[in-house]
C-alpha positions as CSV (number, residue, x, y, z in Angstrom):
1,X,-0.1,-0.1,-0.1
2,X,1.2,3.6,-0.8
3,X,0.2,7.1,-0.3
4,X,-3.3,7.6,-1.6
5,X,-4.4,11.0,-3.0
6,X,-8.0,11.8,-2.7
7,X,-9.7,13.5,-5.7
8,X,-10.7,16.5,-3.8
9,X,-6.8,17.3,-2.8
10,X,-5.4,19.8,-5.2
11,X,-2.4,19.2,-6.9
12,X,0.5,21.6,-6.2
13,X,3.3,19.2,-7.4
14,X,4.5,22.2,-9.8
15,X,4.8,24.4,-7.0
16,X,8.0,22.7,-6.2
17,X,9.4,24.9,-8.8
18,X,13.3,23.6,-8.2
19,X,13.4,25.7,-5.4
20,X,13.0,23.9,-1.9
21,X,13.1,27.2,-0.2
22,X,10.7,29.4,-2.1
23,X,9.2,32.1,0.0
24,X,5.6,32.1,-0.9
25,X,5.5,28.5,-0.9
26,X,7.0,28.0,2.4
27,X,4.3,30.6,3.8
28,X,1.3,28.3,2.4
29,X,2.8,25.2,3.5
30,X,3.6,26.6,6.7
31,X,0.3,27.8,7.7
32,X,-1.0,24.3,6.6
33,X,1.4,22.6,9.3
34,X,0.6,25.1,12.0
35,X,-3.1,24.5,11.3
36,X,-2.6,20.9,11.8
37,X,-1.0,21.2,14.8
38,X,-3.3,23.3,16.2
39,X,-6.0,20.8,15.6
40,X,-3.7,18.2,17.1
41,X,-3.5,19.8,20.1
42,X,-6.9,20.6,20.3
43,X,-8.1,16.9,19.8
44,X,-4.9,14.9,21.6
45,X,-7.0,14.2,24.7
46,X,-9.6,12.0,22.5
47,X,-6.8,9.9,21.1
48,X,-5.5,6.5,22.8
49,X,-2.9,7.8,24.8
50,X,-0.6,4.5,24.2
51,X,-0.6,3.6,20.6
52,X,-2.4,0.8,19.6
53,X,-0.6,-0.6,16.3
54,X,1.5,-3.8,16.2
55,X,5.1,-3.7,15.7
56,X,5.8,-3.4,11.8
57,X,3.1,-2.1,11.1
58,X,4.0,1.0,9.2
59,X,6.0,-0.9,6.5
60,X,2.8,-2.5,5.3
61,X,1.5,0.8,4.9
62,X,4.1,2.9,3.1
63,X,5.7,2.3,-0.3
64,X,8.7,0.5,-0.5
65,X,10.6,2.7,-2.4
66,X,11.1,6.8,-2.4
67,X,8.7,8.3,-4.8
68,X,10.3,9.1,-8.2
69,X,8.3,12.7,-8.3
70,X,7.2,15.0,-5.8
71,X,4.3,14.6,-3.8
72,X,2.0,17.8,-2.6
73,X,2.0,18.5,1.1
74,X,-1.7,17.7,1.3
75,X,-1.0,14.1,0.3
76,X,1.8,13.7,2.6
77,X,-0.3,15.5,5.4
78,X,-3.0,13.0,4.7
79,X,-0.5,9.9,5.4
80,X,0.5,11.7,8.7
81,X,-3.1,11.6,9.6
82,X,-3.9,8.2,8.5
83,X,-0.6,6.4,9.1
84,X,1.6,8.3,11.4
85,X,-0.9,9.6,14.3
86,X,-2.1,6.4,15.0
87,X,1.5,4.9,15.7
88,X,2.1,7.7,18.0
89,X,2.1,7.6,21.9
90,X,0.8,11.0,22.7
91,X,3.4,12.8,25.2
92,X,1.5,15.7,25.2
93,X,-1.9,14.2,25.7
94,X,-3.4,15.7,29.3
95,X,-3.9,11.8,30.0
96,X,0.3,11.0,29.8
97,X,1.4,10.3,33.3
98,X,4.1,8.0,32.5
99,X,8.0,8.2,32.3
100,X,8.7,11.9,33.4
101,X,7.0,14.6,31.1
102,X,8.1,16.2,27.9
103,X,6.7,19.5,27.8
104,X,5.6,21.8,25.1
105,X,4.5,25.4,24.9
106,X,4.1,28.0,22.2
107,X,6.9,29.8,23.1
108,X,9.0,26.8,23.1
109,X,7.6,25.7,19.6
110,X,8.1,29.0,17.8
111,X,11.7,29.3,19.3
112,X,12.2,25.9,17.9
113,X,10.8,26.6,14.7
114,X,12.9,30.0,14.3
115,X,16.0,27.7,15.2
116,X,15.2,25.4,12.4
117,X,14.3,28.2,10.0
118,X,17.8,29.9,10.8
119,X,19.7,26.5,10.6
120,X,22.6,27.7,11.9
121,X,25.7,25.4,12.8
122,X,27.0,27.3,15.8
123,X,29.9,25.3,16.8
124,X,32.3,28.2,17.6
125,X,31.5,32.1,18.0
126,X,32.2,32.9,14.5
127,X,30.1,30.4,12.8
128,X,27.2,32.5,14.5
129,X,28.0,34.8,17.1
130,X,24.5,35.4,18.5
131,X,23.9,31.6,18.8
132,X,27.0,31.4,21.0
133,X,26.2,34.8,22.7
134,X,22.6,34.1,23.6
135,X,23.5,30.6,25.2
136,X,26.0,32.0,27.3
137,X,23.0,34.5,28.5
138,X,20.2,32.3,29.1
139,X,22.3,29.8,31.0
140,X,23.1,32.5,33.4
141,X,19.5,33.4,33.6
142,X,18.5,30.1,34.5
143,X,21.4,29.7,36.8
144,X,20.3,32.9,38.4
145,X,16.5,31.8,38.9
146,X,18.1,28.6,40.6
147,X,20.4,30.5,42.8
148,X,23.2,28.4,41.8
149,X,26.5,29.7,43.0
150,X,28.1,32.1,41.0
151,X,31.2,29.9,40.5
152,X,28.8,28.0,38.0
153,X,27.9,31.0,36.0
154,X,29.9,32.6,33.2
155,X,29.5,35.9,35.4
156,X,31.5,34.2,38.0
157,X,34.4,31.7,36.8
158,X,32.2,29.2,35.5
159,X,29.9,28.4,32.6
160,X,27.0,26.8,31.3
161,X,26.0,24.8,27.7
162,X,23.0,23.6,26.2
163,X,23.2,20.1,25.6
164,X,20.9,17.5,23.9
165,X,20.2,15.1,26.7
166,X,21.4,14.3,30.3
167,X,22.9,11.3,28.7
168,X,25.4,13.7,26.7
169,X,26.2,16.1,29.8
170,X,27.2,13.2,32.0
171,X,29.3,11.6,29.6
172,X,31.2,15.2,28.9
173,X,31.8,15.6,32.8
174,X,33.0,11.8,33.2
175,X,35.5,12.4,30.4
176,X,36.6,15.7,32.1
177,X,37.1,13.7,35.4
178,X,38.6,10.9,33.8
179,X,41.4,13.1,32.1
180,X,42.0,15.3,35.1
181,X,42.8,12.2,37.3
182,X,44.7,10.6,34.6
183,X,47.1,13.6,34.1
184,X,48.3,13.1,37.6
185,X,48.4,9.1,37.9
186,X,48.8,8.3,34.6
187,X,46.9,7.0,31.8
188,X,47.9,3.1,32.4
189,X,45.7,3.5,35.5
190,X,42.2,3.8,33.7
191,X,41.3,0.3,34.8
192,X,41.3,1.6,38.4
193,X,38.9,4.4,38.1
194,X,35.8,3.8,40.0
195,X,32.3,5.9,39.4
196,X,29.8,6.2,42.0
197,X,26.0,5.9,42.1
198,X,23.2,4.6,43.8
199,X,20.8,1.6,42.6
200,X,18.3,4.5,41.6
201,X,20.7,6.4,39.7
202,X,19.7,6.7,36.0
203,X,21.3,4.3,33.5
204,X,22.7,7.1,31.6
205,X,25.7,7.0,34.3
206,X,26.6,3.5,33.6
207,X,26.4,4.3,29.8
208,X,28.5,7.4,30.1
209,X,30.7,5.3,32.0
210,X,31.1,2.3,29.6
211,X,31.9,4.7,26.9
212,X,34.5,6.8,28.7
213,X,36.4,3.5,29.3
214,X,35.8,2.8,32.9
215,X,35.5,-1.3,33.4
216,X,32.0,-2.3,33.7
217,X,33.1,-3.7,37.3
218,X,34.1,-0.2,38.8
219,X,30.8,1.0,38.5
220,X,29.4,1.2,42.0
221,X,25.6,1.1,42.3
222,X,25.1,1.5,46.4
223,X,22.1,0.1,47.7
224,X,19.1,2.3,48.7
225,X,16.5,1.5,51.3
226,X,12.8,2.6,52.1
227,X,13.6,3.9,55.3
228,X,15.7,6.7,53.7
229,X,13.1,7.2,50.9
230,X,16.0,5.4,48.7
231,X,18.2,8.4,48.8
232,X,22.0,7.5,48.7
233,X,23.4,7.1,52.4
234,X,26.9,9.2,52.8
235,X,27.9,6.3,55.3
236,X,27.0,3.6,52.6
237,X,28.9,5.8,50.2
238,X,32.2,6.1,52.5
239,X,32.3,2.7,53.4
240,X,32.3,1.4,49.6
241,X,35.0,4.1,48.8
242,X,37.3,2.9,51.6
243,X,36.7,-0.6,50.6
244,X,37.7,0.3,47.0
245,X,40.8,2.5,48.1
246,X,42.0,-0.5,50.1
247,X,42.1,-2.5,47.1
248,X,44.2,-0.4,45.3
249,X,41.1,1.4,43.0
250,X,40.9,5.2,42.4
251,X,37.7,7.1,43.3
252,X,36.9,8.9,40.4
253,X,33.3,10.3,40.1
254,X,30.1,10.5,41.7
255,X,26.6,11.2,40.4
256,X,23.9,12.5,43.0
257,X,20.5,12.7,41.8
258,X,17.8,15.3,42.8
259,X,14.7,13.4,41.7
260,X,15.3,9.7,40.6
261,X,13.5,8.3,37.7
262,X,11.8,5.4,40.0
263,X,10.6,7.4,43.0
264,X,11.7,11.3,42.5
265,X,14.2,10.4,45.5
266,X,16.6,13.1,46.3
267,X,20.2,12.5,47.4
268,X,21.7,14.6,50.0
269,X,24.1,16.9,48.6
270,X,26.1,18.6,50.8
271,X,26.8,15.3,53.0
272,X,27.7,13.4,49.6
273,X,30.0,16.3,48.3
274,X,31.8,16.1,51.8
275,X,32.5,12.9,51.4
276,X,33.7,13.1,47.6
277,X,36.1,15.8,48.5
278,X,37.9,13.8,51.3
279,X,38.8,11.6,48.3
280,X,39.4,14.1,45.4
281,X,36.2,13.2,43.3
282,X,34.2,15.0,40.5
283,X,30.7,15.4,41.8
284,X,27.9,15.6,39.3
285,X,24.6,16.4,40.3
286,X,21.8,15.1,37.7
287,X,18.5,17.0,38.3
288,X,17.2,16.2,34.8
289,X,13.6,16.0,36.5
290,X,13.3,17.9,39.8
291,X,16.0,20.7,38.8
292,X,13.3,23.1,37.3
293,X,11.2,23.1,40.3
294,X,14.0,24.5,42.2
295,X,13.3,27.7,40.6
296,X,10.5,27.5,43.6
297,X,11.5,29.1,46.6
298,X,9.8,26.1,48.6
299,X,12.1,23.5,46.6
300,X,15.1,25.4,46.3
301,X,16.6,23.7,49.5
302,X,16.8,20.4,47.6
303,X,19.8,21.3,46.0
304,X,21.3,22.9,49.2
305,X,25.1,21.9,48.8
306,X,25.5,22.2,45.1
307,X,28.3,24.7,45.9
308,X,30.4,21.5,46.8
309,X,29.6,19.9,43.6
310,X,31.8,20.1,40.1
311,X,28.7,20.1,37.6
312,X,25.1,20.5,37.7
313,X,22.6,19.6,35.0
314,X,18.7,19.6,34.1
315,X,16.4,18.7,31.4
316,X,14.5,22.0,30.6
317,X,12.6,19.6,27.8
318,X,11.0,17.7,31.0
319,X,9.6,20.3,32.8
320,X,10.3,23.5,31.7
321,X,7.9,24.4,28.7
322,X,11.0,23.7,26.2
323,X,10.7,21.1,23.5
324,X,13.1,18.5,23.3
325,X,16.1,18.6,23.4
326,X,17.4,20.9,26.0
327,X,19.8,20.0,28.8
328,X,21.5,22.5,30.6
329,X,24.9,21.8,32.3
330,X,26.7,23.9,34.3
331,X,30.3,23.5,35.0
332,X,32.5,25.0,38.0
333,X,36.1,24.9,35.5
334,X,35.0,24.9,31.9
335,X,38.8,24.3,31.2
336,X,38.3,20.8,32.2
337,X,35.7,20.3,29.6
338,X,37.8,22.2,27.0
339,X,40.9,20.1,27.4
340,X,39.1,16.8,27.4
341,X,36.9,17.6,24.0
342,X,38.6,20.3,22.1
343,X,40.2,19.7,18.5
344,X,41.5,22.6,16.5
345,X,42.0,21.7,13.1
346,X,43.4,24.3,10.5
347,X,40.3,24.6,8.8
348,X,38.3,26.0,11.7
349,X,41.0,28.2,12.9
350,X,39.9,32.0,13.1
351,X,40.8,35.3,14.7
352,X,38.3,35.2,17.6
353,X,39.1,31.9,18.5
354,X,42.5,32.7,18.7
355,X,42.1,35.7,20.8
356,X,40.7,33.4,23.6
357,X,37.9,35.9,24.0
358,X,35.3,33.8,23.2
359,X,33.4,30.5,24.0
360,X,33.5,27.8,21.2
361,X,30.8,25.5,22.0
362,X,32.3,22.8,20.0
363,X,35.0,21.9,22.8
364,X,32.2,22.1,25.6
365,X,30.3,18.8,23.8
366,X,31.0,15.4,22.3
367,X,30.0,16.4,19.0
368,X,31.1,19.3,16.3
369,X,27.8,20.3,15.0
370,X,25.1,22.0,17.3
371,X,21.5,23.4,17.2
372,X,20.5,26.6,18.4
373,X,18.8,25.4,21.4
374,X,19.3,28.6,23.3
375,X,16.6,30.4,20.9
376,X,13.6,28.4,22.4
377,X,14.7,28.6,26.0
378,X,15.1,32.5,25.7
379,X,11.5,32.4,24.3
380,X,10.4,30.3,27.2
381,X,12.0,32.7,29.6
382,X,10.6,35.6,28.2
383,X,7.2,34.7,27.3
384,X,6.1,33.0,30.7
385,X,8.5,34.8,33.2
386,X,9.9,33.3,36.3
387,X,6.1,33.7,38.2
388,X,4.7,31.9,35.6
389,X,7.2,28.9,35.3
390,X,6.7,28.7,39.0
391,X,3.3,28.6,39.0
392,X,3.1,25.9,36.3
393,X,5.0,23.5,38.2
394,X,3.1,24.2,41.6
395,X,-0.1,23.4,39.7
396,X,1.3,19.8,38.9
397,X,2.6,19.6,42.6
398,X,-0.9,20.5,43.4
399,X,-2.7,17.7,41.1
400,X,-0.2,15.1,42.0
401,X,-1.0,15.9,45.7
402,X,-4.8,15.2,44.8
403,X,-4.1,12.1,43.0
404,X,-2.3,10.9,46.5
405,X,-5.0,12.0,48.5
406,X,-7.6,9.8,46.3
407,X,-4.9,6.8,46.7
408,X,-4.7,7.3,50.5
409,X,-8.6,7.2,50.9
410,X,-8.9,3.9,49.3
411,X,-7.5,1.2,52.0
412,X,-6.7,-1.4,49.1
413,X,-3.7,0.7,48.0
414,X,-0.5,2.0,49.3
415,X,2.0,5.2,48.8
416,X,4.9,3.6,48.5
417,X,7.3,6.6,49.0
418,X,6.1,9.9,50.2
419,X,5.4,12.6,47.0
420,X,7.9,15.7,46.9
421,X,7.0,16.8,43.7
422,X,4.5,15.7,41.1
423,X,4.9,12.0,41.0
424,X,3.3,9.6,43.1
425,X,4.4,6.0,43.5
426,X,1.6,3.5,44.7
427,X,0.4,-0.1,44.4
428,X,-2.4,-2.3,45.4
429,X,-1.7,-3.9,48.5
430,X,-1.2,-7.5,49.2
431,X,-3.7,-7.4,52.0
432,X,-6.2,-6.4,49.4
433,X,-5.5,-9.3,47.2
434,X,-5.5,-11.5,50.5
435,X,-9.1,-10.8,51.0
436,X,-9.9,-12.5,47.6
437,X,-7.8,-15.6,48.1
438,X,-8.8,-18.7,49.8
439,X,-7.1,-21.8,50.4
440,X,-8.8,-24.9,52.0
441,X,-11.6,-22.3,52.8
442,X,-9.6,-20.1,54.7
443,X,-8.1,-16.6,53.6
444,X,-4.8,-17.0,52.7
445,X,-1.6,-14.5,52.8
446,X,-0.7,-13.2,49.3
447,X,3.3,-13.1,48.6
448,X,4.8,-10.4,47.2
449,X,5.8,-11.9,44.4
450,X,2.1,-12.2,43.8
451,X,1.3,-8.6,44.5
452,X,4.1,-7.6,42.2
453,X,2.2,-9.6,39.4
454,X,-0.9,-8.3,40.1
455,X,0.2,-4.9,40.1
456,X,2.0,-5.4,36.8
457,X,-1.2,-7.2,35.1
458,X,-3.4,-4.0,36.8
459,X,-0.6,-1.5,34.8
460,X,-1.1,-3.5,32.0
461,X,-5.0,-3.4,31.6
462,X,-5.1,0.4,32.4
463,X,-2.6,1.5,29.8
464,X,-4.5,-1.1,26.8
465,X,-7.5,0.9,27.5
466,X,-6.0,4.1,25.7
467,X,-7.7,6.3,28.4
468,X,-4.6,6.6,30.6
469,X,-0.9,6.0,30.2
470,X,1.4,5.3,33.2
471,X,4.6,3.3,33.8
472,X,6.3,1.5,36.4
473,X,9.4,1.0,38.7
474,X,10.9,-2.0,40.8
475,X,12.2,-1.0,44.4
476,X,13.4,-3.4,46.9
477,X,11.9,-5.9,44.5
478,X,8.5,-4.0,44.7
479,X,6.5,-3.1,41.9
480,X,5.1,0.2,41.8
481,X,2.9,2.1,39.7
482,X,4.4,5.6,38.7
483,X,2.1,8.5,38.2
484,X,4.0,11.6,36.9
485,X,1.7,14.6,36.6
486,X,3.4,17.5,34.2
487,X,1.8,17.5,30.5
488,X,1.4,21.0,29.6
489,X,-2.4,20.5,28.9
490,X,-3.2,18.5,32.2
491,X,-6.2,19.5,34.3
492,X,-7.5,18.6,37.7
493,X,-10.3,16.5,35.8
494,X,-7.7,14.5,33.9
495,X,-6.3,13.5,37.2
496,X,-9.6,12.8,38.8
497,X,-10.4,10.4,35.7
498,X,-7.1,8.7,35.6
499,X,-7.8,7.9,39.4
500,X,-11.1,6.7,38.4
501,X,-9.9,4.4,35.9
502,X,-7.4,3.0,38.3
503,X,-10.1,2.2,40.7
504,X,-12.5,0.5,38.0
505,X,-9.6,-1.6,36.8
506,X,-8.8,-2.7,40.3
507,X,-12.6,-3.7,41.0
508,X,-12.7,-5.8,37.7
509,X,-9.5,-7.5,38.5
510,X,-10.4,-8.1,42.2
511,X,-13.9,-9.3,41.6
512,X,-12.4,-11.8,39.1
513,X,-10.2,-13.2,41.6
514,X,-12.9,-13.6,43.9
515,X,-14.5,-15.7,41.2
516,X,-11.6,-18.1,41.1
517,X,-11.0,-19.5,44.5
518,X,-8.1,-22.2,44.4
519,X,-7.3,-25.0,46.6
520,X,-3.8,-26.5,48.2
521,X,-4.1,-29.5,45.6
522,X,-4.4,-26.8,42.5
523,X,-1.4,-27.5,40.2
524,X,-1.3,-23.5,39.7
525,X,-0.1,-23.1,43.3
526,X,-2.0,-19.7,43.7
527,X,0.0,-18.7,46.2
528,X,3.3,-18.5,44.3
529,X,2.4,-17.7,40.9
530,X,-1.1,-17.2,39.1
531,X,-2.0,-16.1,36.0
532,X,-4.4,-13.1,36.0
533,X,-7.3,-12.6,33.3
534,X,-8.6,-9.4,33.1
């Protein structure tokens, strides 16, 4: 099957006219795309949040090869609506409560559009002075909003850069830390370097360490516990470091997190940095999710102690109304990045660079080419201002607490960890399942293993309905459902409806179990493992 052009669609093939940037045709088609997206945002909550297609669906619908002749934008947009939209998981839906949000806004979109339109490649100052200078300004603006120490800002002795994602930012900092230490102890000691994280730290750290040449066995994921809300313990960190030092290894890098992926846990920065300082380690603070909220005075204390870190990052594309991708990385010592990441081929030499008076961002990142990301962040900061950005995030926190209250009122469920930001971690309790399970005519106690399976099936059922999309985590062997509030379009009514969906599917699951009493002689051994039919 290929593209099918309806009879009523006008044929504008001739408008191509061998000019891919014809101004009037750009104007006409651009209006069509804006109208298409405006309608999409208007209607997005009516679509199934989680795509309902099967793997390989799209290859069956599209032609096997590139068209020989141009096709009109009307035909292409028709195919987008017919074939592409059904295959999307709708991250901008107000019923999207999965992962962490990827917010959009008019300002962010328009800034992205301008950036794409200009299509500059600002790898050095001379390649586009405005792109470089605006970036240095907006990272200082945002750093001021976060009350970061001056040592992280261009107005101090540090500086910031807009990377694509946290994965890139962390890789850059690990490489800088690696080269700093190896310059002192010799490159032959690479095999001795150790990276420290918690078992809640994002997997991006492990990948970055691997790329940087750190031996996989030297990445320490230190265990965390519910008693400390899954925060990394400074005592446990020190104990692990001491053990490694005694074994002849070299502590290199600590990643502390403000808002972990599984539970939004917050590592105690001040005390962790104190431990790391004793061993001369680089400390990176990953605040990809929760860092944005720290522009609110009531949340700022969660990054107290950041002055003891070497680098700090957050993802503006998560909760800051700035479209993907936009990771803000600040470092106290930009020269550490530059020494590790710079290349100076003859064809890139110029007077501005040689003067040492400008920033060449190619030396602050992995790639040479880079996008004009600062434009969209500048648009967001100017269009909404500090007060409105704070209100935006506070409203999400308020809605998350509303959901938490609903969960707390239903005694079949529990809140697994206290809510701090805008994510609720909850599950259906084993005791709720026990009330439905009989063996030899008596109530039986449901195992955690079975409770995990029940929660997995509950989440699967909810997501397949298309009405709501949530994701999960496993902490200390317990399967929890994550409800992350943060979509730009979400309202209180969507949160209430989501909870009603949880209750509806839980009611059905439990009623199904009640109709299936099992006995000790049953080969399925209900207490250990039971299939749940929804």
